[in-house]
C-alpha positions as CSV (number, residue, x, y, z in Angstrom):
1,X,0.1,0.0,0.0
2,X,2.8,2.3,0.8
3,X,4.7,1.8,-2.8
4,X,2.4,4.4,-4.4
5,X,2.6,7.1,-1.9
6,X,6.3,6.8,-2.1
7,X,6.3,7.0,-5.7
8,X,4.1,10.0,-5.5
9,X,6.4,11.6,-3.0
10,X,9.2,10.9,-5.6
11,X,7.8,13.8,-7.6
12,X,7.2,15.9,-4.9
13,X,9.6,19.0,-4.8
14,X,8.5,19.5,-1.0
15,X,9.3,16.0,-0.2
16,X,12.7,16.2,-1.8
17,X,13.6,19.2,0.4
18,X,12.5,17.6,3.5
19,X,14.1,14.4,3.1
20,X,17.3,15.7,1.5
21,X,17.5,17.9,4.5
22,X,17.1,15.0,7.2
23,X,20.5,14.4,8.9
24,X,20.3,10.8,8.4
25,X,19.6,10.5,4.8
26,X,23.0,10.4,3.5
27,X,24.1,7.2,5.6
28,X,21.0,5.5,4.3
29,X,21.4,6.9,0.5
30,X,25.0,5.7,0.9
31,X,23.6,2.1,0.9
32,X,22.2,2.3,-2.5
33,X,24.3,5.4,-4.0
34,X,28.0,4.6,-2.9
35,X,29.5,7.9,-4.5
36,X,28.9,11.0,-6.1
37,X,31.9,11.2,-8.7
38,X,33.8,8.6,-10.9
39,X,36.7,9.1,-8.2
40,X,34.4,7.9,-5.7
41,X,32.9,5.0,-7.7
42,X,36.4,3.5,-8.9
43,X,37.0,1.5,-5.7
44,X,33.6,0.1,-5.5
45,X,34.2,-1.0,-9.4
46,X,37.3,-2.4,-8.6
47,X,36.0,-4.5,-5.7
48,X,33.1,-5.8,-7.1
49,X,34.6,-7.1,-10.1
50,X,37.6,-8.5,-8.0
51,X,34.9,-10.7,-6.5
52,X,33.7,-12.1,-9.8
53,X,30.9,-9.7,-10.2
54,X,30.0,-7.6,-13.0
55,X,28.4,-4.0,-13.1
56,X,25.9,-1.9,-14.8
57,X,26.6,1.7,-14.2
58,X,23.7,4.5,-13.7
59,X,24.7,8.2,-13.5
60,X,21.6,9.2,-11.4
61,X,19.7,12.0,-12.5
62,X,16.3,12.5,-14.6
63,X,14.8,15.9,-14.3
64,X,16.2,17.3,-16.9
65,X,15.0,20.8,-17.9
66,X,17.4,22.4,-20.5
67,X,19.4,21.0,-23.4
68,X,22.6,21.8,-21.5
69,X,21.7,19.5,-18.7
70,X,21.2,16.8,-21.3
71,X,24.7,17.6,-22.6
72,X,26.3,17.7,-19.2
73,X,24.6,14.1,-18.6
74,X,26.2,12.9,-21.9
75,X,29.3,14.0,-20.7
76,X,29.3,12.5,-17.6
77,X,28.8,9.0,-19.2
78,X,31.7,9.8,-21.5
79,X,34.0,10.4,-18.4
80,X,32.9,7.5,-17.0
81,X,33.8,5.2,-20.2
82,X,37.1,7.0,-20.4
83,X,38.0,6.0,-16.9
84,X,36.9,2.3,-17.4
85,X,39.2,2.1,-20.5
86,X,42.1,3.3,-18.3
87,X,41.3,0.5,-15.9
88,X,40.7,-2.0,-18.6
89,X,37.5,-3.1,-17.4
90,X,35.3,-2.3,-20.3
91,X,34.1,-6.2,-20.4
92,X,33.2,-6.3,-17.0
93,X,31.1,-3.0,-16.8
94,X,28.3,-1.8,-19.0
95,X,26.5,1.5,-18.9
96,X,22.6,1.9,-18.3
97,X,21.1,5.0,-19.2
98,X,17.7,6.8,-18.9
99,X,16.8,8.6,-22.0
100,X,14.9,11.6,-19.8
101,X,18.3,12.3,-18.6
102,X,19.5,12.9,-22.4
103,X,16.5,15.2,-23.0
104,X,13.8,13.0,-24.1
105,X,11.1,15.2,-22.2
106,X,12.5,18.5,-23.9
107,X,11.2,20.1,-27.2
108,X,12.4,17.7,-29.7
109,X,13.2,15.3,-27.2
110,X,13.4,12.2,-29.3
111,X,15.8,13.5,-31.5
112,X,17.8,15.1,-28.8
113,X,17.9,12.0,-26.4
114,X,18.9,9.9,-29.7
115,X,21.9,12.5,-30.6
116,X,22.9,12.4,-27.1
117,X,23.0,8.9,-26.3
118,X,24.6,7.7,-29.6
119,X,28.3,9.1,-28.7
120,X,27.6,7.1,-25.4
121,X,26.8,4.0,-27.3
122,X,29.8,4.3,-29.5
123,X,32.2,5.1,-26.9
124,X,31.3,1.9,-25.0
125,X,31.7,-0.1,-27.9
126,X,35.0,1.2,-28.5
127,X,36.1,-0.4,-25.1
128,X,34.3,-3.3,-25.6
129,X,31.1,-2.9,-23.6
130,X,27.6,-1.9,-24.2
131,X,24.7,0.3,-23.1
132,X,21.2,-0.8,-21.9
133,X,18.2,1.7,-22.1
134,X,16.3,1.8,-19.2
135,X,12.6,2.0,-19.0
136,X,10.7,4.8,-17.5
137,X,7.0,5.6,-17.3
138,X,4.4,4.1,-19.9
139,X,4.6,7.5,-21.9
140,X,8.0,7.4,-22.6
141,X,8.3,3.6,-23.8
142,X,7.4,4.2,-27.7
143,X,10.4,6.8,-28.0
144,X,12.7,4.5,-26.2
145,X,12.1,1.2,-28.2
146,X,12.3,3.5,-31.5
147,X,15.7,4.7,-30.3
148,X,16.7,1.3,-29.0
149,X,15.9,-0.1,-32.8
150,X,17.8,2.9,-34.3
151,X,20.7,2.3,-32.3
152,X,20.9,-1.4,-32.9
153,X,21.4,-1.1,-36.7
154,X,25.2,-0.2,-35.9
155,X,25.2,-1.5,-32.4
156,X,23.3,-4.7,-32.1
157,X,24.2,-5.6,-28.5
158,X,22.7,-2.4,-27.3
159,X,20.2,-3.5,-24.7
160,X,16.8,-2.3,-23.3
161,X,14.3,-2.7,-20.2
162,X,10.9,-3.7,-20.1
163,X,8.3,-3.9,-17.1
164,X,6.5,-6.9,-16.0
165,X,3.6,-4.8,-14.7
166,X,2.7,-3.0,-17.8
167,X,0.1,-4.7,-19.9
168,X,1.9,-4.1,-23.1
169,X,5.1,-5.9,-22.2
170,X,4.1,-9.4,-23.2
171,X,3.9,-8.1,-26.7
172,X,7.0,-6.0,-26.2
173,X,8.8,-9.2,-25.1
174,X,7.7,-11.6,-28.0
175,X,9.0,-9.0,-30.4
176,X,12.3,-8.5,-28.5
177,X,13.0,-12.1,-28.1
178,X,12.5,-12.7,-31.9
179,X,15.2,-9.8,-32.6
180,X,17.8,-11.3,-30.4
181,X,18.6,-8.1,-28.3
182,X,19.5,-8.0,-24.8
183,X,16.5,-7.8,-22.6
184,X,16.4,-6.8,-19.0
185,X,13.1,-7.9,-17.3
186,X,12.0,-5.9,-14.4
187,X,8.7,-5.9,-12.3
188,X,8.5,-1.9,-12.5
189,X,9.1,0.8,-10.2
190,X,6.9,4.0,-11.3
191,X,3.6,4.9,-10.4
192,X,1.3,3.6,-13.3
193,X,-2.6,3.7,-13.7
194,X,-4.7,0.9,-13.5
195,X,-5.6,1.2,-17.3
196,X,-2.0,0.4,-18.3
197,X,-0.5,-1.9,-15.5
198,X,-1.3,-4.3,-12.9
199,X,-1.9,-3.2,-9.5
200,X,-1.6,-6.3,-7.6
201,X,1.8,-8.3,-6.6
202,X,0.4,-11.6,-7.4
203,X,-0.7,-10.6,-10.9
204,X,2.7,-8.6,-11.5
205,X,4.6,-12.0,-10.3
206,X,2.7,-14.2,-12.7
207,X,3.2,-11.5,-15.7
208,X,7.0,-11.7,-14.8
209,X,7.1,-15.4,-15.1
210,X,5.0,-15.5,-18.3
211,X,7.5,-12.7,-19.9
212,X,10.6,-14.7,-18.8
213,X,9.8,-17.8,-20.3
214,X,9.1,-16.0,-23.7
215,X,12.5,-14.3,-23.3
216,X,14.2,-17.6,-22.3
217,X,12.6,-19.3,-25.5
218,X,13.4,-16.7,-27.7
219,X,16.6,-15.8,-29.5
220,X,17.7,-12.7,-27.2
221,X,19.8,-12.7,-24.2
222,X,17.7,-12.3,-21.0
223,X,18.8,-10.2,-18.0
224,X,16.8,-11.2,-15.0
225,X,16.3,-8.2,-12.7
226,X,14.8,-9.4,-9.6
227,X,15.9,-9.8,-6.0
228,X,12.9,-12.6,-5.3
229,X,14.3,-15.7,-4.5
230,X,11.4,-17.8,-5.9
231,X,11.6,-15.7,-9.2
232,X,15.4,-16.4,-9.3
233,X,14.7,-20.2,-8.8
234,X,12.0,-20.1,-11.5
235,X,14.5,-18.3,-13.9
236,X,17.0,-21.1,-13.3
237,X,14.3,-23.6,-14.0
238,X,13.1,-21.8,-17.2
239,X,16.6,-21.4,-18.4
240,X,17.5,-25.2,-17.8
241,X,14.4,-25.9,-19.8
242,X,15.3,-23.8,-22.4
243,X,18.6,-25.4,-23.1
244,X,20.5,-22.2,-22.0
245,X,24.2,-22.3,-20.9
246,X,25.3,-20.3,-17.9
247,X,26.6,-17.6,-20.0
248,X,23.7,-17.2,-22.1
249,X,21.6,-15.2,-19.5
250,X,22.5,-13.4,-16.6
251,X,21.0,-12.0,-13.0
252,X,21.0,-8.3,-12.1
253,X,20.5,-6.9,-8.5
254,X,20.9,-3.5,-7.2
255,X,23.8,-2.5,-5.2
256,X,23.3,-2.5,-1.7
257,X,20.5,-5.3,-1.8
258,X,21.3,-9.0,-1.0
259,X,25.0,-8.8,-1.3
260,X,25.3,-12.0,-0.2
261,X,22.9,-13.6,-2.9
262,X,25.1,-11.7,-5.5
263,X,28.2,-13.6,-4.4
264,X,26.3,-16.8,-4.0
265,X,25.0,-17.0,-7.7
266,X,28.4,-15.7,-9.1
267,X,30.1,-18.9,-7.1
268,X,27.7,-21.2,-9.1
269,X,29.0,-20.0,-12.1
270,X,26.1,-17.6,-13.1
271,X,26.8,-14.1,-14.5
272,X,25.8,-11.7,-11.9
273,X,25.7,-8.1,-12.6
274,X,25.4,-5.6,-10.0
275,X,23.4,-2.2,-10.9
276,X,25.3,0.4,-9.5
277,X,24.2,4.1,-9.4
278,X,26.2,7.2,-8.5
279,X,26.1,11.1,-8.6
280,X,24.4,14.0,-6.8
281,X,20.8,13.8,-8.2
282,X,20.1,10.8,-6.1
283,X,16.3,11.4,-5.1
284,X,14.2,10.1,-7.6
285,X,16.3,6.6,-7.8
286,X,16.4,6.3,-4.0
287,X,12.6,6.9,-3.5
288,X,12.0,4.0,-6.0
289,X,14.1,1.9,-4.2
290,X,12.2,2.5,-1.0
291,X,8.9,1.8,-2.9
292,X,10.0,-1.3,-4.4
293,X,10.7,-3.3,-1.3
294,X,9.1,-2.5,2.4
295,X,12.4,-3.8,3.9
296,X,14.2,-0.7,2.2
297,X,11.6,1.5,3.9
298,X,11.7,0.1,7.2
299,X,15.8,0.2,7.1
300,X,15.3,4.1,6.5
301,X,12.7,4.5,9.0
302,X,14.9,2.6,11.7
303,X,17.7,4.7,10.8
304,X,15.9,8.0,11.4
305,X,14.4,7.1,14.5
306,X,17.7,5.7,16.0
307,X,19.1,9.0,15.1
308,X,16.5,10.8,16.8
């Protein structure tokens, strides 16, 4: 019940100011967002890759209001890629990007976002890695999928994200599975109306399994974005039924959540990728993490109470 309330708060400037000003907030945010700069994040990248994990990096920030901010977002990713090249970690670390950060919601936003993301995809390919286009609210998806299709003409390894709670996603999964693209399946973390999305957890879980079965039986590369032990077990069984080898799909989980499970899956030979965010504009990302899982909210509230 609290999820929709928290997601609504993620769009509230008043709540942003209140939460940002709370003395305890930073220590809790650090659990999910372990740095603000590339220099901050390099030790995290080294530590996780040394443990046999892979990463997908997200420079947080979605509320872009000017073309200049969109250009700055592009440049932040290019800076990250240059650092990964120096570290010779391109094959272990990919990028996740939100097209809203590249100007998608501005005037002429579709063309602007494509123009800004293309250099990032090119630079990633040059160091042996790739980019995944994150899904945002349902109104942005037609543009995201069109940009994904355009990028794949030159960079077929470009990935995208689909969200199980949307009614449209089963059809999207069938199309993408046939295309052989890299597809991350998540439950969904935006406040969506009942006209376009399932509202109950059990409905979302059932849709997730149906969609995952489609991806596993298709020609693409499924990326299972979930922390749910039951769904992880189902994913392993579906992969086995589809005859997939361990390097023909991967698991993805968020930094700061179920770290022991990251290591367990990697130790079993699975590809395990940790979604790791960094940057200063953390509010929207942080609030969605609270909304996704009650335990995250309890962790935050306990911290606030313990600090008085």
